[in-house]
C-alpha positions as CSV (number, residue, x, y, z in Angstrom):
1,X,-14.0,-30.1,32.8
2,X,-12.5,-26.6,32.2
3,X,-11.7,-25.8,28.6
4,X,-8.7,-23.9,27.5
5,X,-9.9,-20.6,26.0
6,X,-9.0,-19.8,22.4
7,X,-7.8,-16.5,21.1
8,X,-10.7,-15.4,18.9
9,X,-9.9,-14.3,15.3
10,X,-11.7,-11.1,16.2
11,X,-9.1,-10.4,18.9
12,X,-6.3,-10.9,16.4
13,X,-7.8,-8.6,13.9
14,X,-8.6,-6.0,16.7
15,X,-4.9,-6.0,17.7
16,X,-3.8,-5.5,14.1
17,X,-6.3,-2.6,13.7
18,X,-5.4,-1.0,17.0
19,X,-1.6,-1.0,16.5
20,X,-2.0,0.0,12.8
21,X,-4.2,3.0,13.6
22,X,-2.5,4.2,16.9
23,X,-0.4,6.7,15.1
24,X,2.9,5.0,15.8
25,X,5.3,4.1,12.9
26,X,6.0,0.5,12.0
27,X,9.7,1.2,12.0
28,X,12.2,3.9,12.5
29,X,13.9,3.2,9.2
30,X,14.2,6.1,6.8
31,X,14.0,5.8,3.0
32,X,16.1,8.3,1.0
33,X,14.8,8.5,-2.6
34,X,16.9,9.7,-5.5
35,X,16.7,13.4,-6.6
36,X,14.6,12.4,-9.6
37,X,11.8,11.1,-7.4
38,X,8.7,13.1,-6.7
39,X,7.1,12.3,-3.4
40,X,3.6,13.2,-2.5
41,X,1.2,12.2,0.3
42,X,-2.6,11.8,0.1
43,X,-2.9,15.0,2.1
44,X,-1.0,17.3,4.3
45,X,-0.3,15.5,7.6
46,X,-2.8,16.3,10.4
47,X,-2.5,15.9,14.1
48,X,-3.9,12.6,15.4
49,X,-5.6,12.2,18.7
50,X,-4.8,9.0,20.5
51,X,-7.1,7.5,23.1
52,X,-6.4,4.5,25.2
53,X,-8.6,1.4,25.3
54,X,-9.4,2.0,28.9
55,X,-10.2,5.7,28.6
56,X,-12.3,5.8,25.4
57,X,-15.9,4.5,25.7
58,X,-16.0,4.2,21.9
59,X,-12.9,2.0,21.6
60,X,-14.8,-1.3,21.6
61,X,-17.4,0.1,19.3
62,X,-14.7,1.0,16.9
63,X,-13.1,-2.5,17.0
64,X,-16.5,-4.1,16.6
65,X,-17.3,-2.0,13.5
66,X,-13.9,-2.9,12.0
67,X,-14.3,-6.6,12.7
68,X,-17.7,-6.4,11.0
69,X,-16.0,-4.9,8.0
70,X,-13.4,-7.7,8.1
71,X,-16.2,-10.4,8.2
72,X,-18.1,-8.7,5.3
73,X,-14.9,-8.6,3.2
74,X,-14.3,-12.3,3.9
75,X,-17.8,-13.1,3.0
76,X,-17.3,-11.2,-0.3
77,X,-14.5,-13.6,-1.1
78,X,-11.4,-11.6,-0.2
79,X,-8.5,-13.3,1.5
80,X,-7.3,-12.6,5.1
81,X,-4.7,-10.0,4.2
82,X,-7.1,-8.0,2.0
83,X,-9.9,-8.3,4.6
84,X,-7.5,-7.0,7.2
85,X,-6.6,-4.0,5.0
86,X,-10.3,-3.3,4.7
87,X,-10.8,-3.5,8.5
88,X,-7.9,-1.2,9.2
89,X,-9.2,1.3,6.7
90,X,-12.6,1.5,8.4
91,X,-15.6,3.3,6.8
92,X,-14.8,5.4,3.7
93,X,-16.4,6.5,0.4
94,X,-15.2,3.9,-2.1
95,X,-16.0,6.0,-5.2
96,X,-14.1,8.9,-3.8
97,X,-11.1,6.8,-3.0
98,X,-11.2,5.1,-6.4
99,X,-11.3,8.5,-8.1
100,X,-8.3,9.6,-6.1
101,X,-6.3,6.5,-7.0
102,X,-7.1,7.1,-10.7
103,X,-5.9,10.7,-10.3
104,X,-2.6,9.5,-8.8
105,X,-2.1,6.8,-11.4
106,X,-2.7,9.2,-14.3
107,X,-0.4,11.9,-12.8
108,X,2.9,10.4,-14.0
109,X,4.1,7.7,-16.4
110,X,5.4,5.6,-13.4
111,X,3.7,5.8,-10.0
112,X,4.5,3.8,-6.9
113,X,2.3,3.6,-3.8
114,X,4.5,3.0,-0.8
115,X,5.1,2.8,2.9
116,X,8.3,4.6,3.8
117,X,9.7,1.9,6.2
118,X,8.8,-1.0,4.0
119,X,11.9,-3.1,2.9
120,X,10.2,-4.1,-0.4
121,X,9.5,-0.4,-1.2
122,X,13.1,0.5,-0.5
123,X,14.2,-2.3,-2.9
124,X,11.8,-1.2,-5.5
125,X,13.1,2.3,-5.4
126,X,16.7,1.0,-5.7
127,X,15.8,-1.0,-8.8
128,X,13.9,1.8,-10.4
129,X,16.9,4.1,-9.8
130,X,19.2,1.5,-11.3
131,X,16.9,1.3,-14.3
132,X,17.1,5.1,-14.7
133,X,13.4,5.6,-14.1
134,X,11.6,8.8,-13.4
135,X,8.8,8.0,-11.0
136,X,6.3,9.5,-8.5
137,X,5.9,8.1,-5.0
138,X,2.6,8.3,-3.3
139,X,3.1,7.5,0.4
140,X,0.3,5.6,2.1
141,X,1.7,6.2,5.6
142,X,1.5,10.0,5.7
143,X,-1.1,10.2,7.2
144,X,-2.2,6.6,7.8
145,X,-5.8,7.7,8.1
146,X,-6.0,8.6,4.4
147,X,-3.5,6.1,3.1
148,X,-5.2,3.0,4.6
149,X,-8.4,3.4,2.5
150,X,-6.3,3.9,-0.6
151,X,-4.4,0.7,0.2
152,X,-7.7,-1.2,0.8
153,X,-9.2,0.0,-2.6
154,X,-5.9,-0.7,-4.4
155,X,-6.0,-4.2,-3.1
156,X,-9.5,-4.7,-4.5
157,X,-8.6,-3.1,-7.8
158,X,-5.4,-5.1,-8.5
159,X,-6.0,-8.3,-6.4
160,X,-3.0,-7.6,-4.1
161,X,-2.9,-5.4,-1.0
162,X,0.9,-5.5,-0.5
163,X,3.1,-2.5,-1.1
164,X,4.7,-1.3,-3.2
165,X,2.0,-1.1,-5.8
166,X,3.6,0.0,-9.0
167,X,1.9,1.4,-12.1
168,X,3.7,2.0,-15.4
169,X,1.8,3.8,-18.2
170,X,-1.3,3.5,-16.0
171,X,-1.1,-0.3,-15.8
172,X,-0.4,-2.3,-12.7
173,X,2.9,-4.2,-13.0
174,X,3.0,-5.7,-9.5
175,X,5.2,-4.8,-6.5
176,X,8.9,-5.4,-6.1
177,X,9.2,-9.2,-6.2
178,X,5.6,-10.3,-6.8
179,X,2.3,-9.6,-8.5
180,X,-0.9,-11.3,-9.6
181,X,0.0,-12.8,-13.0
182,X,2.1,-12.7,-16.1
183,X,1.1,-9.1,-16.9
184,X,2.0,-7.9,-13.4
185,X,4.9,-10.1,-12.0
186,X,6.7,-7.3,-10.2
187,X,9.6,-5.2,-11.3
188,X,12.3,-7.7,-10.1
189,X,11.1,-10.3,-12.6
190,X,10.7,-7.7,-15.2
191,X,14.3,-6.6,-14.6
192,X,15.5,-10.2,-14.8
193,X,13.7,-10.7,-18.1
194,X,15.0,-7.4,-19.5
195,X,11.5,-5.9,-19.9
196,X,11.6,-3.2,-17.2
197,X,13.6,-0.5,-19.0
198,X,11.7,-1.4,-22.2
199,X,8.4,-0.8,-20.5
200,X,9.6,2.4,-18.8
201,X,11.0,3.7,-22.2
202,X,7.7,2.9,-23.9
203,X,5.7,5.3,-21.6
204,X,8.4,8.0,-21.3
205,X,9.4,7.1,-17.8
206,X,13.2,6.9,-18.4
207,X,15.5,9.7,-17.3
208,X,18.3,8.6,-19.6
209,X,18.5,6.6,-22.8
210,X,22.0,5.5,-21.8
211,X,22.3,1.7,-21.4
212,X,22.2,0.6,-17.8
213,X,21.3,-2.3,-15.6
214,X,17.8,-3.4,-15.2
């Protein structure tokens, strides 16, 4: 009796990897930060060469290697989302990426790792602007090839691979509406509790001392 073929998990991950590394943007949306925002990228954008699956003999080798990274990450105890981030990132020097992340985090009192088209990142920017924050944006999508390893290592460091990843005074406080615990609940919850401006002021990340909304 013929059996209905299943879509292997490897195929699903391979598709995620392929479309995430093909050089195309996730969305045409544009994020316009406030004038007080400093935006930097992991490096100056470089041209990316795209090869189709049918034309490139190394395409399947690349997917196989990335799926092996996915499997290893899962065996190390990471969840599906983090393991997918690792697979998308591919091979990289973990110590070098960790040093780069630390350099970014230490470069300003408030630092946010983002994707430009991410709705959560846009909301986080809006809330930080309302709070009167002075912050630095580190884009992980310009170029993707350098941002993806940073995202993978950030996920390992803080226990959450989602963006934005926000640091205030060098400490991870979560994303926009979520985090990994009481110390990093995300800036939305901090704003609701009235602790966002307090934390920003404590580390010198407020533009103005005038009262405002959190």
